[in-house]
C-alpha positions in Angstrom: 105.1 94.2 93.0 102.5 95.4 95.5 103.6 96.7 98.9 101.7 96.2 102.1 102.0 98.1 105.4 101.3 95.8 108.4 100.5 97.7 111.6 100.3 95.0 114.3 101.7 94.9 117.8 101.8 91.1 118.1 105.0 90.3 116.5 104.1 86.6 115.8 101.0 87.7 113.9 102.8 90.4 112.0 105.5 88.0 111.0 102.9 85.4 109.9 101.2 88.0 107.7 104.5 89.1 106.3 105.6 85.6 105.5 102.4 84.6 103.7 102.3 87.9 101.8 105.9 87.3 100.7 105.2 83.8 99.6 102.4 85.2 97.4 104.6 87.8 95.8 104.0 90.9 98.0 106.5 93.0 99.9 105.7 94.4 103.3 106.8 96.7 106.1 105.9 96.1 109.7 105.1 98.7 112.3 104.3 97.5 115.9 102.8 100.8 117.1 100.2 103.2 115.6 102.7 106.0 115.7 105.3 104.1 113.7 102.6 103.0 111.3 101.5 106.6 110.7 105.1 107.6 110.0 105.6 104.8 107.5 102.3 105.5 105.8 103.3 109.2 105.3 106.8 108.4 104.2 106.3 105.5 101.8 103.9 104.4 99.1 101.7 101.4 99.8 99.0 99.5 98.0 97.1 98.3 101.1 97.3 98.5 104.8 96.6 95.7 107.3 95.6 97.4 110.5 95.2 95.8 113.9 92.2 97.1 115.9 93.8 96.8 119.3 97.1 98.8 119.3 99.0 100.4 122.2 98.8 104.1 122.7 96.7 105.0 119.6 94.1 102.4 118.7 93.3 101.1 115.2 90.0 103.0 114.9 91.6 106.4 115.6 94.6 105.5 113.4 92.3 104.5 110.5 90.6 107.9 110.8 93.9 109.6 110.6 95.1 107.5 107.7 92.0 108.4 105.7 92.9 112.0 105.9 95.6 111.5 103.3 95.2 108.0 101.9 92.5 106.4 99.8 94.1 102.9 99.4 92.3 99.9 100.8 92.5 99.4 104.6 91.8 95.9 105.9 91.1 95.9 109.7 92.4 92.8 111.6 90.5 92.3 114.8 89.8 89.8 117.6 86.4 91.3 118.1 83.3 89.8 116.4 80.7 92.3 117.5 78.8 94.2 114.8 79.3 97.5 116.5 83.1 97.2 116.1 82.7 96.4 112.4 80.4 99.5 112.0 82.9 101.6 113.9 85.7 100.3 111.6 83.7 101.1 108.4 82.8 104.5 109.9 86.5 105.4 110.3 87.2 104.4 106.7 88.0 100.6 106.8 87.2 98.8 103.6 87.0 95.3 105.1 87.8 93.3 108.2 89.0 89.9 109.1 88.6 88.3 112.6 91.4 86.6 114.5 92.3 83.8 114.4 92.2 83.9 110.7 93.2 81.6 107.9 96.4 83.1 106.3 95.2 82.0 102.8 91.9 83.9 103.3 93.9 87.0 104.4 96.0 86.8 101.3 92.9 86.3 99.1 91.3 89.4 100.6 94.4 91.4 100.1 94.6 90.4 96.4 90.9 91.1 95.9 91.0 94.6 97.4 94.2 95.6 95.5 92.8 94.3 92.2 89.5 96.1 92.7 91.3 99.4 93.7 93.6 99.2 90.7 90.7 98.6 88.3 89.1 101.7 89.7 92.1 104.1 89.6 93.6 102.8 86.4 90.4 102.7 84.4 91.0 104.4 81.1 87.8 106.0 79.8 87.1 109.0 77.7 86.8 112.1 79.9 83.3 112.3 81.3 81.9 114.8 83.7 78.6 114.2 85.5 76.7 117.2 86.7 73.7 116.9 89.0 72.7 120.3 90.4 75.6 121.4 92.7 77.3 118.0 92.4 80.1 117.5 89.9 81.8 114.2 89.3 84.9 114.3 87.0 85.5 110.6 86.3 88.7 111.2 84.4 90.5 113.2 87.1 88.7 111.3 89.9 87.4 114.4 91.5 84.1 115.3 93.2 83.0 118.9 93.8 80.1 120.3 95.7 79.2 123.8 94.6 82.7 124.2 93.2 84.4 123.0 96.3 86.4 119.7 96.0 85.7 117.0 98.5 88.0 114.2 99.4 86.6 110.7 98.8 88.0 107.3 99.3 88.1 105.0 96.3 84.9 103.1 97.3 83.0 106.3 98.2 83.9 107.6 94.8 82.8 104.4 93.1 79.6 104.2 95.0 78.6 107.8 94.3 79.6 107.5 90.7 77.4 104.4 90.3 74.5 106.3 91.8 75.1 109.3 89.5 75.3 107.2 86.4 72.0 105.5 87.3 69.9 108.4 88.6 66.4 107.9 89.9 66.8 104.2 90.1 66.4 102.3 93.4 69.1 99.9 94.5 69.1 97.5 97.4 72.0 97.3 99.8 72.7 93.8 98.6 72.9 95.0 95.0 75.2 97.9 95.9 77.4 95.6 97.9 77.8 93.2 95.0 78.3 96.0 92.5 80.9 98.0 94.5 82.6 95.6 96.8 81.9 92.3 95.1 81.0 89.1 97.0 84.7 88.1 96.7 85.5 90.7 99.4 83.7 88.5 102.0 82.7 91.6 103.8 79.4 92.8 105.3 76.6 94.8 103.7 76.7 97.0 106.8 79.4 98.9 105.0 77.0 100.1 102.4 75.0 102.0 105.0 78.1 103.4 106.6 79.5 104.6 103.2 76.2 106.2 102.2 76.1 108.1 105.5 79.7 109.3 105.0 78.9 110.4 101.4 75.9 112.3 102.6 78.1 114.1 105.2 80.3 115.3 102.3 77.7 116.3 99.7 74.6 117.2 101.6 73.9 120.5 103.3 71.8 118.6 105.9 72.8 114.9 105.9 69.7 114.1 108.0 67.5 115.5 105.2 69.3 114.4 102.0 68.6 116.0 98.7 70.8 113.7 96.6 70.9 110.1 98.0 67.4 109.2 99.3 66.5 106.3 101.4 63.5 104.3 100.1 62.4 102.5 103.2 62.2 98.8 102.9 63.7 98.9 99.4 67.1 100.6 99.3 68.6 103.9 98.0 68.4 106.1 95.0 70.1 109.3 93.8 67.5 111.9 92.9 68.4 113.9 89.7 
């Protein structure tokens, strides 16, 4: 049974999320502050986090950044804001998806199921051991590790999946739409903006000069490719 961490200061919304998740076979814990949410996330094992953007004391964006320092599970941001800049900031801090309040509880549950299913397919994928080596970049698909010049870098599940997709298809150009469909899937009901954000974050981890990438190149007006 999958377990969800709900970090939400509005008790009525937190209880609504809890009840609908329970009806659909999930268990969940509720934290009404960012500090309590961080404590629970470090103490317990969860399959997904529902994170409110507007929290007292520590806001959702900062908390998401701190959670990403030790977790790679899906984080679904719940927000009353509709502006694209807030979505971009959420993706930049490590959020996998977002849903805007007021939301349809059934849609929320559907997104939770989709993200957990996709994450489990990734981490539980049983393949023969395969190591991809491209110059100083090493991707160990079996152990789910990425090294740059021998130094291991921490990647979220989707960052790993995106970089591995590029590395297994070198020198091919892919549009943002294609990458979004391939990595996130249209069932995530997200935003292709996340592709740009994730590529920037990957560059920050693997490139000596992210503004002058030697691995993932931007092909203006077309998309991106990984140069072998």
